[in-house]
C-alpha positions as protocol buffer text, in pm:
chain_id: "A"
residue {
  index: 1
  type: MET
  ca { x: 3285 y: -6272 z: -3144 }
}
residue {
  index: 2
  type: ASN
  ca { x: 3653 y: -6317 z: -3047 }
}
residue {
  index: 3
  type: ASN
  ca { x: 3834 y: -6015 z: -3190 }
}
residue {
  index: 4
  type: ASN
  ca { x: 4158 y: -6211 z: -3182 }
}
residue {
  index: 5
  type: LEU
  ca { x: 4030 y: -6486 z: -3404 }
}
residue {
  index: 6
  type: LEU
  ca { x: 4207 y: -6587 z: -3725 }
}
residue {
  index: 7
  type: ILE
  ca { x: 4023 y: -6814 z: -3969 }
}
residue {
  index: 8
  type: LEU
  ca { x: 4202 y: -6963 z: -4268 }
}
residue {
  index: 9
  type: ILE
  ca { x: 3972 y: -7097 z: -4545 }
}
residue {
  index: 10
  type: LEU
  ca { x: 4144 y: -7330 z: -4785 }
}
residue {
  index: 11
  type: GLY
  ca { x: 4021 y: -7522 z: -5088 }
}
residue {
  index: 12
  type: ALA
  ca { x: 4089 y: -7597 z: -5454 }
}
residue {
  index: 13
  type: PRO
  ca { x: 4015 y: -7332 z: -5716 }
}
residue {
  index: 14
  type: GLY
  ca { x: 3634 y: -7312 z: -5749 }
}
residue {
  index: 15
  type: SER
  ca { x: 3567 y: -7460 z: -5406 }
}
residue {
  index: 16
  type: GLY
  ca { x: 3379 y: -7144 z: -5310 }
}
residue {
  index: 17
  type: LYS
  ca { x: 3623 y: -7026 z: -5042 }
}
residue {
  index: 18
  type: GLY
  ca { x: 3597 y: -6661 z: -5144 }
}
residue {
  index: 19
  type: THR
  ca { x: 3218 y: -6668 z: -5134 }
}
residue {
  index: 20
  type: GLN
  ca { x: 3209 y: -6844 z: -4801 }
}
residue {
  index: 21
  type: ALA
  ca { x: 3469 y: -6616 z: -4650 }
}
residue {
  index: 22
  type: SER
  ca { x: 3268 y: -6310 z: -4760 }
}
residue {
  index: 23
  type: LEU
  ca { x: 2948 y: -6455 z: -4610 }
}
residue {
  index: 24
  type: LEU
  ca { x: 3121 y: -6540 z: -4289 }
}
residue {
  index: 25
  type: ALA
  ca { x: 3270 y: -6193 z: -4261 }
}
residue {
  index: 26
  type: SER
  ca { x: 2926 y: -6037 z: -4310 }
}
residue {
  index: 27
  type: HIS
  ca { x: 2775 y: -6276 z: -4052 }
}
residue {
  index: 28
  type: THR
  ca { x: 3044 y: -6220 z: -3788 }
}
residue {
  index: 29
  type: GLY
  ca { x: 3170 y: -5868 z: -3850 }
}
residue {
  index: 30
  type: MET
  ca { x: 3524 y: -5996 z: -3903 }
}
residue {
  index: 31
  type: PHE
  ca { x: 3756 y: -5863 z: -4172 }
}
residue {
  index: 32
  type: HIS
  ca { x: 3770 y: -6057 z: -4496 }
}
residue {
  index: 33
  type: LEU
  ca { x: 4130 y: -6066 z: -4631 }
}
residue {
  index: 34
  type: GLU
  ca { x: 4122 y: -6210 z: -4983 }
}
residue {
  index: 35
  type: ALA
  ca { x: 4473 y: -6325 z: -5060 }
}
residue {
  index: 36
  type: SER
  ca { x: 4439 y: -6307 z: -5441 }
}
residue {
  index: 37
  type: LYS
  ca { x: 4299 y: -5956 z: -5421 }
}
residue {
  index: 38
  type: ALA
  ca { x: 4576 y: -5839 z: -5189 }
}
residue {
  index: 39
  type: ILE
  ca { x: 4833 y: -5970 z: -5438 }
}
residue {
  index: 40
  type: GLN
  ca { x: 4653 y: -5810 z: -5737 }
}
residue {
  index: 41
  type: ASP
  ca { x: 4638 y: -5477 z: -5547 }
}
residue {
  index: 42
  type: LYS
  ca { x: 5011 y: -5502 z: -5495 }
}
residue {
  index: 43
  type: PHE
  ca { x: 5053 y: -5543 z: -5870 }
}
residue {
  index: 44
  type: LYS
  ca { x: 4811 y: -5258 z: -5956 }
}
residue {
  index: 45
  type: ASN
  ca { x: 4993 y: -5018 z: -5724 }
}
residue {
  index: 46
  type: SER
  ca { x: 5337 y: -5101 z: -5862 }
}
residue {
  index: 47
  type: SER
  ca { x: 5535 y: -4968 z: -6158 }
}
residue {
  index: 48
  type: LYS
  ca { x: 5730 y: -5164 z: -6416 }
}
residue {
  index: 49
  type: GLY
  ca { x: 6067 y: -5268 z: -6273 }
}
residue {
  index: 50
  type: ASP
  ca { x: 5960 y: -5233 z: -5907 }
}
residue {
  index: 51
  type: ILE
  ca { x: 6147 y: -5458 z: -5662 }
}
residue {
  index: 52
  type: LEU
  ca { x: 6021 y: -5571 z: -5318 }
}
residue {
  index: 53
  type: GLU
  ca { x: 6296 y: -5644 z: -5069 }
}
residue {
  index: 54
  type: ILE
  ca { x: 6218 y: -5885 z: -4788 }
}
residue {
  index: 55
  type: GLY
  ca { x: 6475 y: -5994 z: -4538 }
}
residue {
  index: 56
  type: GLY
  ca { x: 6759 y: -5919 z: -4779 }
}
residue {
  index: 57
  type: GLU
  ca { x: 6591 y: -6110 z: -5062 }
}
residue {
  index: 58
  type: GLU
  ca { x: 6468 y: -5918 z: -5368 }
}
residue {
  index: 59
  type: PHE
  ca { x: 6148 y: -6002 z: -5563 }
}
residue {
  index: 60
  type: SER
  ca { x: 6067 y: -5853 z: -5902 }
}
residue {
  index: 61
  type: LEU
  ca { x: 5698 y: -5754 z: -5910 }
}
residue {
  index: 62
  type: ASP
  ca { x: 5702 y: -5798 z: -6294 }
}
residue {
  index: 63
  type: LYS
  ca { x: 5813 y: -6160 z: -6250 }
}
residue {
  index: 64
  type: GLN
  ca { x: 5562 y: -6230 z: -5977 }
}
residue {
  index: 65
  type: LYS
  ca { x: 5282 y: -6090 z: -6192 }
}
residue {
  index: 66
  type: GLU
  ca { x: 5382 y: -6318 z: -6480 }
}
residue {
  index: 67
  type: ARG
  ca { x: 5371 y: -6624 z: -6257 }
}
residue {
  index: 68
  type: TRP
  ca { x: 5030 y: -6523 z: -6127 }
}
residue {
  index: 69
  type: LYS
  ca { x: 4892 y: -6474 z: -6482 }
}
residue {
  index: 70
  type: ASP
  ca { x: 5025 y: -6817 z: -6584 }
}
residue {
  index: 71
  type: GLY
  ca { x: 4843 y: -6988 z: -6292 }
}
residue {
  index: 72
  type: LEU
  ca { x: 5158 y: -7059 z: -6096 }
}
residue {
  index: 73
  type: LEU
  ca { x: 5213 y: -6974 z: -5734 }
}
residue {
  index: 74
  type: CYS
  ca { x: 5396 y: -6644 z: -5660 }
}
residue {
  index: 75
  type: ASP
  ca { x: 5718 y: -6683 z: -5463 }
}
residue {
  index: 76
  type: ASP
  ca { x: 5654 y: -6770 z: -5097 }
}
residue {
  index: 77
  type: GLY
  ca { x: 5842 y: -6475 z: -4942 }
}
residue {
  index: 78
  type: PHE
  ca { x: 5661 y: -6228 z: -5164 }
}
residue {
  index: 79
  type: VAL
  ca { x: 5316 y: -6364 z: -5076 }
}
residue {
  index: 80
  type: ALA
  ca { x: 5397 y: -6382 z: -4703 }
}
residue {
  index: 81
  type: GLN
  ca { x: 5509 y: -6021 z: -4698 }
}
residue {
  index: 82
  type: VAL
  ca { x: 5187 y: -5904 z: -4875 }
}
residue {
  index: 83
  type: ILE
  ca { x: 4969 y: -6095 z: -4629 }
}
residue {
  index: 84
  type: LYS
  ca { x: 5171 y: -5976 z: -4324 }
}
residue {
  index: 85
  type: GLU
  ca { x: 5131 y: -5613 z: -4432 }
}
residue {
  index: 86
  type: LYS
  ca { x: 4752 y: -5662 z: -4457 }
}
residue {
  index: 87
  type: LEU
  ca { x: 4729 y: -5846 z: -4121 }
}
residue {
  index: 88
  type: GLU
  ca { x: 4921 y: -5568 z: -3948 }
}
residue {
  index: 89
  type: GLN
  ca { x: 4680 y: -5309 z: -4092 }
}
residue {
  index: 90
  type: VAL
  ca { x: 4375 y: -5506 z: -3973 }
}
residue {
  index: 91
  type: ARG
  ca { x: 4525 y: -5568 z: -3624 }
}
residue {
  index: 92
  type: ASN
  ca { x: 4504 y: -5192 z: -3572 }
}
residue {
  index: 93
  type: THR
  ca { x: 4128 y: -5202 z: -3624 }
}
residue {
  index: 94
  type: GLY
  ca { x: 4073 y: -5464 z: -3347 }
}
residue {
  index: 95
  type: LYS
  ca { x: 3884 y: -5702 z: -3577 }
}
residue {
  index: 96
  type: GLY
  ca { x: 3932 y: -6071 z: -3618 }
}
residue {
  index: 97
  type: VAL
  ca { x: 4034 y: -6186 z: -3965 }
}
residue {
  index: 98
  type: ILE
  ca { x: 3913 y: -6439 z: -4219 }
}
residue {
  index: 99
  type: ILE
  ca { x: 4168 y: -6523 z: -4493 }
}
residue {
  index: 100
  type: ASP
  ca { x: 4083 y: -6718 z: -4807 }
}
residue {
  index: 101
  type: GLY
  ca { x: 4340 y: -6846 z: -5049 }
}
residue {
  index: 102
  type: TYR
  ca { x: 4629 y: -6841 z: -4803 }
}
residue {
  index: 103
  type: PRO
  ca { x: 4852 y: -7024 z: -4731 }
}
residue {
  index: 104
  type: ARG
  ca { x: 4904 y: -7201 z: -5064 }
}
residue {
  index: 105
  type: SER
  ca { x: 5224 y: -7378 z: -4960 }
}
residue {
  index: 106
  type: VAL
  ca { x: 5400 y: -7494 z: -4646 }
}
residue {
  index: 107
  type: GLU
  ca { x: 5674 y: -7244 z: -4716 }
}
residue {
  index: 108
  type: GLN
  ca { x: 5427 y: -6952 z: -4728 }
}
residue {
  index: 109
  type: ILE
  ca { x: 5289 y: -7031 z: -4382 }
}
residue {
  index: 110
  type: THR
  ca { x: 5634 y: -7107 z: -4244 }
}
residue {
  index: 111
  type: TYR
  ca { x: 5737 y: -6746 z: -4316 }
}
residue {
  index: 112
  type: LEU
  ca { x: 5450 y: -6614 z: -4102 }
}
residue {
  index: 113
  type: MET
  ca { x: 5398 y: -6887 z: -3834 }
}
residue {
  index: 114
  type: ASP
  ca { x: 5593 y: -6699 z: -3564 }
}
residue {
  index: 115
  type: PHE
  ca { x: 5405 y: -6377 z: -3643 }
}
residue {
  index: 116
  type: ILE
  ca { x: 5071 y: -6562 z: -3636 }
}
residue {
  index: 117
  type: LYS
  ca { x: 5152 y: -6735 z: -3303 }
}
residue {
  index: 118
  type: SER
  ca { x: 5263 y: -6411 z: -3139 }
}
residue {
  index: 119
  type: SER
  ca { x: 4974 y: -6199 z: -3278 }
}
residue {
  index: 120
  type: TYR
  ca { x: 4683 y: -6448 z: -3238 }
}
residue {
  index: 121
  type: GLY
  ca { x: 4791 y: -6757 z: -3045 }
}
residue {
  index: 122
  type: VAL
  ca { x: 4746 y: -7105 z: -3181 }
}
residue {
  index: 123
  type: SER
  ca { x: 4421 y: -7160 z: -2988 }
}
residue {
  index: 124
  type: ASN
  ca { x: 4265 y: -6866 z: -3173 }
}
residue {
  index: 125
  type: VAL
  ca { x: 4344 y: -6996 z: -3521 }
}
residue {
  index: 126
  type: LEU
  ca { x: 4102 y: -7220 z: -3717 }
}
residue {
  index: 127
  type: CYS
  ca { x: 4152 y: -7369 z: -4058 }
}
residue {
  index: 128
  type: CYS
  ca { x: 3847 y: -7471 z: -4266 }
}
residue {
  index: 129
  type: VAL
  ca { x: 3916 y: -7685 z: -4575 }
}
residue {
  index: 130
  type: ILE
  ca { x: 3640 y: -7685 z: -4836 }
}
residue {
  index: 131
  type: ASN
  ca { x: 3651 y: -8009 z: -5044 }
}
residue {
  index: 132
  type: VAL
  ca { x: 3522 y: -8036 z: -5404 }
}
residue {
  index: 133
  type: THR
  ca { x: 3610 y: -8274 z: -5687 }
}
residue {
  index: 134
  type: GLU
  ca { x: 3843 y: -8174 z: -5974 }
}
residue {
  index: 135
  type: GLU
  ca { x: 3546 y: -8200 z: -6219 }
}
residue {
  index: 136
  type: GLU
  ca { x: 3339 y: -7962 z: -6009 }
}
residue {
  index: 137
  type: SER
  ca { x: 3628 y: -7723 z: -5976 }
}
residue {
  index: 138
  type: LEU
  ca { x: 3675 y: -7707 z: -6353 }
}
residue {
  index: 139
  type: GLN
  ca { x: 3304 y: -7653 z: -6414 }
}
residue {
  index: 140
  type: ARG
  ca { x: 3272 y: -7382 z: -6155 }
}
residue {
  index: 141
  type: ASN
  ca { x: 3582 y: -7190 z: -6260 }
}
residue {
  index: 142
  type: SER
  ca { x: 3518 y: -7212 z: -6633 }
}
residue {
  index: 143
  type: ASN
  ca { x: 3177 y: -7048 z: -6589 }
}
residue {
  index: 144
  type: ARG
  ca { x: 3252 y: -6802 z: -6311 }
}
residue {
  index: 145
  type: ARG
  ca { x: 3235 y: -6428 z: -6349 }
}
residue {
  index: 146
  type: VAL
  ca { x: 3310 y: -6152 z: -6102 }
}
residue {
  index: 147
  type: CYS
  ca { x: 3202 y: -5792 z: -6082 }
}
residue {
  index: 148
  type: SER
  ca { x: 3459 y: -5526 z: -6162 }
}
residue {
  index: 149
  type: LEU
  ca { x: 3399 y: -5313 z: -5854 }
}
residue {
  index: 150
  type: MET
  ca { x: 3368 y: -5541 z: -5546 }
}
residue {
  index: 151
  type: ARG
  ca { x: 3469 y: -5878 z: -5698 }
}
residue {
  index: 152
  type: HIS
  ca { x: 3132 y: -6041 z: -5609 }
}
residue {
  index: 153
  type: SER
  ca { x: 3131 y: -6389 z: -5761 }
}
residue {
  index: 154
  type: ILE
  ca { x: 2833 y: -6464 z: -5985 }
}
residue {
  index: 155
  type: ILE
  ca { x: 2763 y: -6837 z: -5974 }
}
residue {
  index: 156
  type: SER
  ca { x: 2688 y: -7008 z: -6308 }
}
residue {
  index: 157
  type: HIS
  ca { x: 2313 y: -7073 z: -6325 }
}
residue {
  index: 158
  type: PRO
  ca { x: 2044 y: -7044 z: -6596 }
}
residue {
  index: 159
  type: GLU
  ca { x: 1903 y: -6742 z: -6414 }
}
residue {
  index: 160
  type: THR
  ca { x: 2238 y: -6559 z: -6423 }
}
residue {
  index: 161
  type: GLU
  ca { x: 2381 y: -6658 z: -6758 }
}
residue {
  index: 162
  type: ASN
  ca { x: 2246 y: -6347 z: -6934 }
}
residue {
  index: 163
  type: LEU
  ca { x: 2355 y: -6099 z: -6665 }
}
residue {
  index: 164
  type: THR
  ca { x: 2604 y: -5834 z: -6775 }
}
residue {
  index: 165
  type: ILE
  ca { x: 2585 y: -5611 z: -6464 }
}
residue {
  index: 166
  type: CYS
  ca { x: 2638 y: -5717 z: -6103 }
}
residue {
  index: 167
  type: PRO
  ca { x: 2301 y: -5721 z: -5924 }
}
residue {
  index: 168
  type: LEU
  ca { x: 2472 y: -5614 z: -5594 }
}
residue {
  index: 169
  type: ASP
  ca { x: 2666 y: -5305 z: -5701 }
}
residue {
  index: 170
  type: GLY
  ca { x: 2579 y: -5237 z: -6062 }
}
residue {
  index: 171
  type: SER
  ca { x: 2933 y: -5276 z: -6201 }
}
residue {
  index: 172
  type: PRO
  ca { x: 3011 y: -5474 z: -6521 }
}
residue {
  index: 173
  type: LEU
  ca { x: 3067 y: -5848 z: -6490 }
}
residue {
  index: 174
  type: LEU
  ca { x: 3401 y: -5981 z: -6604 }
}
residue {
  index: 175
  type: LYS
  ca { x: 3570 y: -6313 z: -6655 }
}
residue {
  index: 176
  type: ARG
  ca { x: 3904 y: -6336 z: -6472 }
}
residue {
  index: 177
  type: GLU
  ca { x: 4225 y: -6405 z: -6664 }
}
residue {
  index: 178
  type: LEU
  ca { x: 4283 y: -6711 z: -6444 }
}
residue {
  index: 179
  type: ASP
  ca { x: 3945 y: -6874 z: -6521 }
}
residue {
  index: 180
  type: ASN
  ca { x: 4023 y: -7057 z: -6844 }
}
residue {
  index: 181
  type: PRO
  ca { x: 4044 y: -7443 z: -6860 }
}
residue {
  index: 182
  type: GLU
  ca { x: 4418 y: -7459 z: -6930 }
}
residue {
  index: 183
  type: THR
  ca { x: 4512 y: -7224 z: -6642 }
}
residue {
  index: 184
  type: ILE
  ca { x: 4264 y: -7392 z: -6409 }
}
residue {
  index: 185
  type: LYS
  ca { x: 4430 y: -7731 z: -6467 }
}
residue {
  index: 186
  type: ILE
  ca { x: 4768 y: -7578 z: -6382 }
}
residue {
  index: 187
  type: ARG
  ca { x: 4621 y: -7425 z: -6066 }
}
residue {
  index: 188
  type: LEU
  ca { x: 4464 y: -7759 z: -5962 }
}
residue {
  index: 189
  type: LYS
  ca { x: 4806 y: -7931 z: -6008 }
}
residue {
  index: 190
  type: GLU
  ca { x: 4968 y: -7656 z: -5802 }
}
residue {
  index: 191
  type: PHE
  ca { x: 4707 y: -7696 z: -5536 }
}
residue {
  index: 192
  type: ALA
  ca { x: 4754 y: -8073 z: -5506 }
}
residue {
  index: 193
  type: GLU
  ca { x: 5135 y: -8046 z: -5499 }
}
residue {
  index: 194
  type: PHE
  ca { x: 5187 y: -7745 z: -5279 }
}
residue {
  index: 195
  type: SER
  ca { x: 4861 y: -7652 z: -5096 }
}
residue {
  index: 196
  type: LEU
  ca { x: 4732 y: -7985 z: -4961 }
}
residue {
  index: 197
  type: PRO
  ca { x: 5051 y: -8048 z: -4753 }
}
residue {
  index: 198
  type: VAL
  ca { x: 4961 y: -7728 z: -4562 }
}
residue {
  index: 199
  type: VAL
  ca { x: 4685 y: -7916 z: -4384 }
}
residue {
  index: 200
  type: ASP
  ca { x: 4924 y: -8160 z: -4212 }
}
residue {
  index: 201
  type: TYR
  ca { x: 5166 y: -7878 z: -4132 }
}
residue {
  index: 202
  type: LEU
  ca { x: 4892 y: -7678 z: -3959 }
}
residue {
  index: 203
  type: LYS
  ca { x: 4784 y: -7982 z: -3761 }
}
residue {
  index: 204
  type: LYS
  ca { x: 5139 y: -8053 z: -3646 }
}
residue {
  index: 205
  type: SER
  ca { x: 5163 y: -7687 z: -3544 }
}
residue {
  index: 206
  type: GLY
  ca { x: 4869 y: -7729 z: -3311 }
}
residue {
  index: 207
  type: ILE
  ca { x: 4616 y: -7546 z: -3527 }
}
residue {
  index: 208
  type: GLU
  ca { x: 4266 y: -7696 z: -3544 }
}
residue {
  index: 209
  type: VAL
  ca { x: 4166 y: -7808 z: -3897 }
}
residue {
  index: 210
  type: LYS
  ca { x: 3808 y: -7878 z: -4001 }
}
residue {
  index: 211
  type: GLU
  ca { x: 3706 y: -8054 z: -4331 }
}
residue {
  index: 212
  type: ILE
  ca { x: 3392 y: -7931 z: -4504 }
}
residue {
  index: 213
  type: ASN
  ca { x: 3192 y: -8090 z: -4782 }
}
residue {
  index: 214
  type: GLY
  ca { x: 3184 y: -7822 z: -5058 }
}
residue {
  index: 215
  type: ARG
  ca { x: 2908 y: -7980 z: -5264 }
}
residue {
  index: 216
  type: GLY
  ca { x: 2559 y: -7835 z: -5267 }
}
residue {
  index: 217
  type: SER
  ca { x: 2424 y: -7480 z: -5258 }
}
residue {
  index: 218
  type: VAL
  ca { x: 2613 y: -7180 z: -5115 }
}
residue {
  index: 219
  type: SER
  ca { x: 2369 y: -7171 z: -4824 }
}
residue {
  index: 220
  type: GLU
  ca { x: 2415 y: -7544 z: -4750 }
}
residue {
  index: 221
  type: VAL
  ca { x: 2794 y: -7511 z: -4737 }
}
residue {
  index: 222
  type: PHE
  ca { x: 2767 y: -7197 z: -4528 }
}
residue {
  index: 223
  type: SER
  ca { x: 2545 y: -7377 z: -4275 }
}
residue {
  index: 224
  type: ARG
  ca { x: 2812 y: -7647 z: -4241 }
}
residue {
  index: 225
  type: ILE
  ca { x: 3076 y: -7380 z: -4173 }
}
residue {
  index: 226
  type: LEU
  ca { x: 2862 y: -7211 z: -3911 }
}
residue {
  index: 227
  type: ASN
  ca { x: 2807 y: -7543 z: -3735 }
}
residue {
  index: 228
  type: LEU
  ca { x: 3184 y: -7595 z: -3720 }
}
residue {
  index: 229
  type: MET
  ca { x: 3233 y: -7242 z: -3594 }
}
residue {
  index: 230
  type: GLU
  ca { x: 3001 y: -7310 z: -3302 }
}
residue {
  index: 231
  type: GLU
  ca { x: 3208 y: -7607 z: -3203 }
}
residue {
  index: 232
  type: PHE
  ca { x: 3534 y: -7415 z: -3215 }
}
């Protein structure tokens, strides 16, 4: 596997991008950078009143956290800095990287495009877009739970509805703050308005973009991604 490879996995809330990124990382040995977790970790490790300064611009972590809890996108410069810090850490390990949930706006990727080009090269960057309907997104998110330790997603299914403990690591299962119908609708609106234009921007920047049908079982979607990877 190319150690200089960067894979961006995009998709609406509930498209399964986190699950697929995790599977792909296990299959390839690449590092899985989960954008939402990186942002949450930044919040967890901050104190009330903390300010992050980026290029002379100041970002209140309290304000960014409120936006995140309301289902709105965090400010572009703030997100770009969090992702850049993580990418720089991973670069020192020599592993390729799979990112899910980033970029969520053209502005976010614009902040890092020069860094990505110089660090990876356009020919080593692949974007996979997982497509699902709005109805399916709402259904998946409303019924999704994650484990408190490793954030494994537990898919809604009759066989899992009575589970209270993650079968993979034994930690309690939780429902995320973001996974309520009202917030999901806001996130879907944000995705359509800000995230979808990223696809055209990446194509114009010379980055290869592949569309993937997100319907079906996790294994079916994963097989489609692997087939695309073989062509890349």
